[in-house]
Biopython code that builds the backbone (N, CA, C, O; Angstrom):
import numpy as np
from Bio.PDB.StructureBuilder import StructureBuilder

atoms = [
    (1, "MET", "N", (56.388, 83.424, -145.510)),
    (1, "MET", "CA", (55.885, 82.205, -146.104)),
    (1, "MET", "C", (56.983, 81.140, -146.047)),
    (1, "MET", "O", (58.135, 81.422, -146.377)),
    (2, "THR", "N", (56.645, 79.952, -145.642)),
    (2, "THR", "CA", (57.633, 78.886, -145.537)),
    (2, "THR", "C", (57.757, 78.138, -146.853)),
    (2, "THR", "O", (56.819, 78.071, -147.648)),
    (3, "GLN", "N", (58.936, 77.581, -147.059)),
    (3, "GLN", "CA", (59.165, 76.814, -148.278)),
    (3, "GLN", "C", (58.715, 75.386, -148.053)),
    (3, "GLN", "O", (59.100, 74.754, -147.069)),
    (4, "ARG", "N", (57.905, 74.879, -148.957)),
    (4, "ARG", "CA", (57.412, 73.510, -148.869)),
    (4, "ARG", "C", (58.131, 72.660, -149.883)),
    (4, "ARG", "O", (58.594, 73.153, -150.912)),
    (5, "SER", "N", (58.220, 71.390, -149.590)),
    (5, "SER", "CA", (58.724, 70.456, -150.592)),
    (5, "SER", "C", (57.619, 69.442, -150.848)),
    (5, "SER", "O", (56.898, 69.045, -149.933)),
    (6, "TYR", "N", (57.499, 69.037, -152.080)),
    (6, "TYR", "CA", (56.429, 68.142, -152.487)),
    (6, "TYR", "C", (57.019, 66.861, -153.052)),
    (6, "TYR", "O", (58.038, 66.884, -153.743)),
    (7, "GLU", "N", (56.375, 65.751, -152.752)),
    (7, "GLU", "CA", (56.834, 64.462, -153.257)),
    (7, "GLU", "C", (56.552, 64.355, -154.750)),
    (7, "GLU", "O", (55.636, 64.989, -155.275)),
    (8, "ALA", "N", (57.357, 63.540, -155.419)),
    (8, "ALA", "CA", (57.222, 63.365, -156.867)),
    (8, "ALA", "C", (55.828, 62.857, -157.237)),
    (8, "ALA", "O", (55.269, 63.275, -158.250)),
    (9, "GLY", "N", (55.267, 61.967, -156.433)),
    (9, "GLY", "CA", (53.933, 61.440, -156.709)),
    (9, "GLY", "C", (52.872, 62.526, -156.709)),
    (9, "GLY", "O", (51.976, 62.526, -157.553)),
    (10, "PHE", "N", (52.972, 63.448, -155.767)),
    (10, "PHE", "CA", (52.031, 64.566, -155.701)),
    (10, "PHE", "C", (52.177, 65.453, -156.936)),
    (10, "PHE", "O", (51.184, 65.872, -157.531)),
    (11, "LYS", "N", (53.420, 65.731, -157.311)),
    (11, "LYS", "CA", (53.665, 66.577, -158.476)),
    (11, "LYS", "C", (53.076, 65.951, -159.737)),
    (11, "LYS", "O", (52.482, 66.640, -160.567)),
    (12, "LEU", "N", (53.249, 64.640, -159.869)),
    (12, "LEU", "CA", (52.703, 63.954, -161.044)),
    (12, "LEU", "C", (51.176, 63.981, -161.049)),
    (12, "LEU", "O", (50.555, 64.084, -162.106)),
    (13, "GLU", "N", (50.583, 63.889, -159.875)),
    (13, "GLU", "CA", (49.121, 63.980, -159.762)),
    (13, "GLU", "C", (48.642, 65.353, -160.238)),
    (13, "GLU", "O", (47.648, 65.461, -160.956)),
    (14, "VAL", "N", (49.360, 66.394, -159.828)),
    (14, "VAL", "CA", (49.023, 67.756, -160.253)),
    (14, "VAL", "C", (49.186, 67.896, -161.767)),
    (14, "VAL", "O", (48.341, 68.497, -162.431)),
    (15, "VAL", "N", (50.264, 67.346, -162.307)),
    (15, "VAL", "CA", (50.519, 67.419, -163.748)),
    (15, "VAL", "C", (49.394, 66.745, -164.529)),
    (15, "VAL", "O", (48.939, 67.275, -165.543)),
    (16, "GLU", "N", (48.944, 65.581, -164.063)),
    (16, "GLU", "CA", (47.852, 64.880, -164.750)),
    (16, "GLU", "C", (46.571, 65.705, -164.729)),
    (16, "GLU", "O", (45.859, 65.785, -165.730)),
    (17, "MET", "N", (46.283, 66.318, -163.583)),
    (17, "MET", "CA", (45.096, 67.166, -163.472)),
    (17, "MET", "C", (45.209, 68.354, -164.426)),
    (17, "MET", "O", (44.230, 68.737, -165.067)),
    (18, "ALA", "N", (46.402, 68.932, -164.516)),
    (18, "ALA", "CA", (46.614, 70.084, -165.396)),
    (18, "ALA", "C", (46.433, 69.698, -166.862)),
    (18, "ALA", "O", (45.944, 70.495, -167.662)),
    (19, "LYS", "N", (46.826, 68.485, -167.208)),
    (19, "LYS", "CA", (46.645, 68.018, -168.588)),
    (19, "LYS", "C", (45.161, 67.855, -168.918)),
    (19, "LYS", "O", (44.729, 68.154, -170.031)),
    (20, "GLU", "N", (44.386, 67.378, -167.941)),
    (20, "GLU", "CA", (42.956, 67.163, -168.157)),
    (20, "GLU", "C", (42.187, 68.477, -168.238)),
    (20, "GLU", "O", (41.227, 68.593, -169.000)),
    (21, "SER", "N", (42.607, 69.461, -167.457)),
    (21, "SER", "CA", (41.913, 70.749, -167.468)),
    (21, "SER", "C", (42.891, 71.821, -167.952)),
    (21, "SER", "O", (43.111, 71.973, -169.153)),
    (22, "ASN", "N", (43.471, 72.558, -167.011)),
    (22, "ASN", "CA", (44.519, 73.524, -167.340)),
    (22, "ASN", "C", (45.320, 73.843, -166.082)),
    (22, "ASN", "O", (44.948, 73.437, -164.981)),
    (23, "ASN", "N", (46.412, 74.566, -166.250)),
    (23, "ASN", "CA", (47.309, 74.848, -165.130)),
    (23, "ASN", "C", (46.620, 75.633, -164.019)),
    (23, "ASN", "O", (46.827, 75.350, -162.839)),
    (24, "ALA", "N", (45.811, 76.605, -164.383)),
    (24, "ALA", "CA", (45.158, 77.450, -163.381)),
    (24, "ALA", "C", (44.198, 76.646, -162.508)),
    (24, "ALA", "O", (44.174, 76.823, -161.290)),
    (25, "GLN", "N", (43.416, 75.772, -163.114)),
    (25, "GLN", "CA", (42.476, 74.966, -162.328)),
    (25, "GLN", "C", (43.214, 74.001, -161.408)),
    (25, "GLN", "O", (42.814, 73.809, -160.260)),
    (26, "ALA", "N", (44.278, 73.399, -161.901)),
    (26, "ALA", "CA", (45.061, 72.484, -161.064)),
    (26, "ALA", "C", (45.684, 73.241, -159.897)),
    (26, "ALA", "O", (45.711, 72.747, -158.770)),
    (27, "ALA", "N", (46.181, 74.432, -160.172)),
    (27, "ALA", "CA", (46.796, 75.241, -159.114)),
    (27, "ALA", "C", (45.777, 75.593, -158.036)),
    (27, "ALA", "O", (46.077, 75.517, -156.844)),
    (28, "ARG", "N", (44.579, 75.974, -158.452)),
    (28, "ARG", "CA", (43.534, 76.306, -157.474)),
    (28, "ARG", "C", (43.148, 75.092, -156.641)),
    (28, "ARG", "O", (43.016, 75.188, -155.421)),
    (29, "LYS", "N", (42.966, 73.952, -157.298)),
    (29, "LYS", "CA", (42.529, 72.752, -156.587)),
    (29, "LYS", "C", (43.539, 72.331, -155.522)),
    (29, "LYS", "O", (43.158, 71.967, -154.410)),
    (30, "TYR", "N", (44.829, 72.380, -155.865)),
    (30, "TYR", "CA", (45.863, 71.907, -154.945)),
    (30, "TYR", "C", (46.497, 73.023, -154.119)),
    (30, "TYR", "O", (47.419, 72.786, -153.339)),
    (31, "ARG", "N", (45.986, 74.249, -154.303)),
    (31, "ARG", "CA", (46.454, 75.409, -153.548)),
    (31, "ARG", "C", (47.957, 75.637, -153.708)),
    (31, "ARG", "O", (48.695, 75.784, -152.733)),
    (32, "ILE", "N", (48.372, 75.659, -154.947)),
    (32, "ILE", "CA", (49.756, 75.968, -155.290)),
    (32, "ILE", "C", (49.724, 77.029, -156.386)),
    (32, "ILE", "O", (48.651, 77.396, -156.864)),
    (33, "THR", "N", (50.888, 77.518, -156.782)),
    (33, "THR", "CA", (50.921, 78.558, -157.805)),
    (33, "THR", "C", (50.906, 77.950, -159.207)),
    (33, "THR", "O", (51.302, 76.802, -159.408)),
    (34, "ARG", "N", (50.440, 78.745, -160.169)),
    (34, "ARG", "CA", (50.459, 78.290, -161.563)),
    (34, "ARG", "C", (51.886, 78.062, -162.033)),
    (34, "ARG", "O", (52.144, 77.172, -162.844)),
    (35, "LYS", "N", (52.810, 78.863, -161.526)),
    (35, "LYS", "CA", (54.227, 78.712, -161.899)),
    (35, "LYS", "C", (54.739, 77.336, -161.504)),
    (35, "LYS", "O", (55.482, 76.708, -162.258)),
    (36, "MET", "N", (54.346, 76.864, -160.329)),
    (36, "MET", "CA", (54.760, 75.534, -159.884)),
    (36, "MET", "C", (54.222, 74.471, -160.841)),
    (36, "MET", "O", (54.941, 73.546, -161.217)),
    (37, "VAL", "N", (52.973, 74.606, -161.228)),
    (37, "VAL", "CA", (52.371, 73.636, -162.150)),
    (37, "VAL", "C", (53.123, 73.657, -163.477)),
    (37, "VAL", "O", (53.442, 72.605, -164.031)),
    (38, "THR", "N", (53.404, 74.842, -163.979)),
    (38, "THR", "CA", (54.133, 74.973, -165.239)),
    (38, "THR", "C", (55.507, 74.312, -165.147)),
    (38, "THR", "O", (55.905, 73.563, -166.040)),
    (39, "ASP", "N", (56.224, 74.593, -164.066)),
    (39, "ASP", "CA", (57.558, 74.004, -163.880)),
    (39, "ASP", "C", (57.478, 72.488, -163.790)),
    (39, "ASP", "O", (58.293, 71.787, -164.389)),
    (40, "TRP", "N", (56.507, 71.979, -163.049)),
    (40, "TRP", "CA", (56.374, 70.531, -162.886)),
    (40, "TRP", "C", (56.010, 69.867, -164.203)),
    (40, "TRP", "O", (56.439, 68.743, -164.465)),
    (41, "ARG", "N", (55.232, 70.539, -165.032)),
    (41, "ARG", "CA", (54.900, 69.960, -166.345)),
    (41, "ARG", "C", (56.153, 69.849, -167.208)),
    (41, "ARG", "O", (56.305, 68.892, -167.968)),
    (42, "LYS", "N", (57.042, 70.823, -167.091)),
    (42, "LYS", "CA", (58.302, 70.775, -167.835)),
    (42, "LYS", "C", (59.208, 69.662, -167.310)),
    (42, "LYS", "O", (60.009, 69.106, -168.062)),
    (43, "GLN", "N", (59.083, 69.337, -166.020)),
    (43, "GLN", "CA", (59.934, 68.332, -165.375)),
    (43, "GLN", "C", (59.291, 66.949, -165.357)),
    (43, "GLN", "O", (59.806, 66.044, -164.699)),
    (44, "GLU", "N", (58.204, 66.771, -166.050)),
    (44, "GLU", "CA", (57.417, 65.539, -165.941)),
    (44, "GLU", "C", (58.245, 64.273, -166.153)),
    (44, "GLU", "O", (58.118, 63.328, -165.374)),
    (45, "GLU", "N", (59.072, 64.230, -167.167)),
    (45, "GLU", "CA", (59.851, 63.018, -167.446)),
    (45, "GLU", "C", (60.801, 62.695, -166.297)),
    (45, "GLU", "O", (60.934, 61.533, -165.914)),
    (46, "ALA", "N", (61.458, 63.705, -165.748)),
    (46, "ALA", "CA", (62.365, 63.487, -164.617)),
    (46, "ALA", "C", (61.586, 63.026, -163.388)),
    (46, "ALA", "O", (62.063, 62.177, -162.636)),
    (47, "LEU", "N", (60.396, 63.577, -163.181)),
    (47, "LEU", "CA", (59.573, 63.191, -162.034)),
    (47, "LEU", "C", (59.132, 61.736, -162.133)),
    (47, "LEU", "O", (59.038, 61.040, -161.122)),
    (48, "LYS", "N", (58.863, 61.280, -163.349)),
    (48, "LYS", "CA", (58.434, 59.892, -163.534)),
    (48, "LYS", "C", (59.544, 58.913, -163.168)),
    (48, "LYS", "O", (59.262, 57.780, -162.778)),
    (49, "MET", "N", (60.786, 59.329, -163.285)),
    (49, "MET", "CA", (61.915, 58.448, -162.983)),
    (49, "MET", "C", (62.256, 58.432, -161.495)),
    (49, "MET", "O", (62.985, 57.548, -161.044)),
    (50, "MET", "N", (61.744, 59.390, -160.724)),
    (50, "MET", "CA", (62.017, 59.456, -159.289)),
    (50, "MET", "C", (61.067, 58.535, -158.529)),
    (50, "MET", "O", (59.951, 58.282, -158.983)),
    (51, "PRO", "N", (61.511, 58.025, -157.359)),
    (51, "PRO", "CA", (60.569, 57.301, -156.495)),
    (51, "PRO", "C", (59.429, 58.241, -156.096)),
    (51, "PRO", "O", (59.658, 59.427, -155.857)),
    (52, "LYS", "N", (58.222, 57.722, -156.024)),
    (52, "LYS", "CA", (57.038, 58.551, -155.771)),
    (52, "LYS", "C", (57.097, 59.301, -154.435)),
    (52, "LYS", "O", (56.520, 60.380, -154.304)),
    (53, "GLU", "N", (57.791, 58.731, -153.445)),
    (53, "GLU", "CA", (57.840, 59.351, -152.122)),
    (53, "GLU", "C", (58.984, 60.335, -151.984)),
    (53, "GLU", "O", (59.104, 60.989, -150.949)),
    (54, "GLN", "N", (59.822, 60.457, -152.992)),
    (54, "GLN", "CA", (61.011, 61.291, -152.876)),
    (54, "GLN", "C", (60.698, 62.736, -153.215)),
    (54, "GLN", "O", (59.993, 63.032, -154.179)),
    (55, "CYS", "N", (61.241, 63.629, -152.396)),
    (55, "CYS", "CA", (61.151, 65.050, -152.686)),
    (55, "CYS", "C", (62.390, 65.448, -153.472)),
    (55, "CYS", "O", (63.365, 64.697, -153.529)),
    (56, "ALA", "N", (62.352, 66.605, -154.066)),
    (56, "ALA", "CA", (63.493, 67.077, -154.854)),
    (56, "ALA", "C", (64.709, 67.249, -153.960)),
    (56, "ALA", "O", (64.601, 67.669, -152.808)),
    (57, "ARG", "N", (65.841, 66.924, -154.501)),
    (57, "ARG", "CA", (67.092, 67.147, -153.776)),
    (57, "ARG", "C", (67.585, 68.539, -154.121)),
    (57, "ARG", "O", (67.709, 68.907, -155.289)),
    (58, "ARG", "N", (67.858, 69.292, -153.089)),
    (58, "ARG", "CA", (68.374, 70.639, -153.301)),
    (58, "ARG", "C", (69.816, 70.671, -152.836)),
    (58, "ARG", "O", (70.139, 70.194, -151.748)),
    (59, "SER", "N", (70.660, 71.221, -153.645)),
    (59, "SER", "CA", (72.047, 71.381, -153.237)),
    (59, "SER", "C", (72.460, 72.797, -153.571)),
    (59, "SER", "O", (72.316, 73.261, -154.702)),
    (60, "GLY", "N", (72.971, 73.463, -152.573)),
    (60, "GLY", "CA", (73.415, 74.828, -152.773)),
    (60, "GLY", "C", (74.926, 74.890, -152.834)),
    (60, "GLY", "O", (75.617, 73.897, -152.604)),
    (61, "ILE", "N", (75.414, 76.044, -153.139)),
    (61, "ILE", "CA", (76.850, 76.257, -153.166)),
    (61, "ILE", "C", (77.302, 76.473, -151.732)),
    (61, "ILE", "O", (76.677, 77.223, -150.983)),
    (62, "ASP", "N", (78.388, 75.815, -151.350)),
    (62, "ASP", "CA", (78.912, 75.992, -150.000)),
    (62, "ASP", "C", (79.326, 77.441, -149.804)),
    (62, "ASP", "O", (80.079, 77.995, -150.605)),
    (63, "SER", "N", (78.832, 78.048, -148.739)),
    (63, "SER", "CA", (79.192, 79.435, -148.487)),
    (63, "SER", "C", (80.573, 79.539, -147.842)),
    (63, "SER", "O", (81.264, 80.544, -148.008)),
    (64, "CYS", "N", (80.970, 78.505, -147.110)),
    (64, "CYS", "CA", (82.283, 78.477, -146.462)),
    (64, "CYS", "C", (82.907, 77.100, -146.670)),
    (64, "CYS", "O", (82.820, 76.255, -145.779)),
    (65, "PRO", "N", (83.528, 76.854, -147.810)),
    (65, "PRO", "CA", (84.059, 75.515, -148.076)),
    (65, "PRO", "C", (85.123, 75.077, -147.077)),
    (65, "PRO", "O", (85.218, 73.893, -146.752)),
    (66, "GLU", "N", (85.934, 76.031, -146.583)),
    (66, "GLU", "CA", (86.962, 75.668, -145.599)),
    (66, "GLU", "C", (86.316, 75.153, -144.317)),
    (66, "GLU", "O", (86.761, 74.156, -143.748)),
    (67, "LEU", "N", (85.275, 75.829, -143.869)),
    (67, "LEU", "CA", (84.566, 75.410, -142.660)),
    (67, "LEU", "C", (83.915, 74.051, -142.872)),
    (67, "LEU", "O", (83.978, 73.193, -141.992)),
    (68, "GLU", "N", (83.295, 73.845, -144.021)),
    (68, "GLU", "CA", (82.678, 72.555, -144.330)),
    (68, "GLU", "C", (83.702, 71.429, -144.276)),
    (68, "GLU", "O", (83.433, 70.363, -143.722)),
    (69, "ASN", "N", (84.876, 71.668, -144.853)),
    (69, "ASN", "CA", (85.924, 70.643, -144.860)),
    (69, "ASN", "C", (86.431, 70.356, -143.459)),
    (69, "ASN", "O", (86.661, 69.198, -143.112)),
    (70, "SER", "N", (86.611, 71.398, -142.642)),
    (70, "SER", "CA", (87.123, 71.174, -141.286)),
    (70, "SER", "C", (86.090, 70.445, -140.424)),
    (70, "SER", "O", (86.459, 69.637, -139.572)),
    (71, "LEU", "N", (84.820, 70.718, -140.634)),
    (71, "LEU", "CA", (83.778, 70.023, -139.880)),
    (71, "LEU", "C", (83.674, 68.562, -140.305)),
    (71, "LEU", "O", (83.356, 67.696, -139.491)),
    (72, "ALA", "N", (83.939, 68.294, -141.567)),
    (72, "ALA", "CA", (83.857, 66.931, -142.079)),
    (72, "ALA", "C", (84.978, 66.050, -141.539)),
    (72, "ALA", "O", (84.833, 64.829, -141.473)),
    (73, "GLU", "N", (86.093, 66.664, -141.153)),
    (73, "GLU", "CA", (87.246, 65.887, -140.656)),
    (73, "GLU", "C", (87.097, 65.445, -139.237)),
    (73, "GLU", "O", (87.987, 64.788, -138.698)),
]
sb = StructureBuilder()
sb.init_structure("model")
sb.init_model(0)
sb.init_chain("A")
sb.init_seg("    ")
for serial, (resi, resn, name, xyz) in enumerate(atoms, 1):
    if name == "N":
        sb.init_residue(resn, " ", resi, " ")
    sb.init_atom(name, np.array(xyz, "f"), 0.0, 1.0, " ", f" {name:<3s}", serial, name[0])
structure = sb.get_structure()
């Protein structure tokens, strides 16, 4: 299964639908998991502050910081 990223506007649309009905119905309608709906409802305030077209920024821990630094130079 591939990892998808969703825009803030889409997430807010799902959150609004979940508020009107429930998480399970919103998840079925948009073909996502209930866990995603639950998480997005918890993040609602942060999502409202993001540009609607922006996807979440993911940053991981550098696995090889020395290599990253040498490539940056």
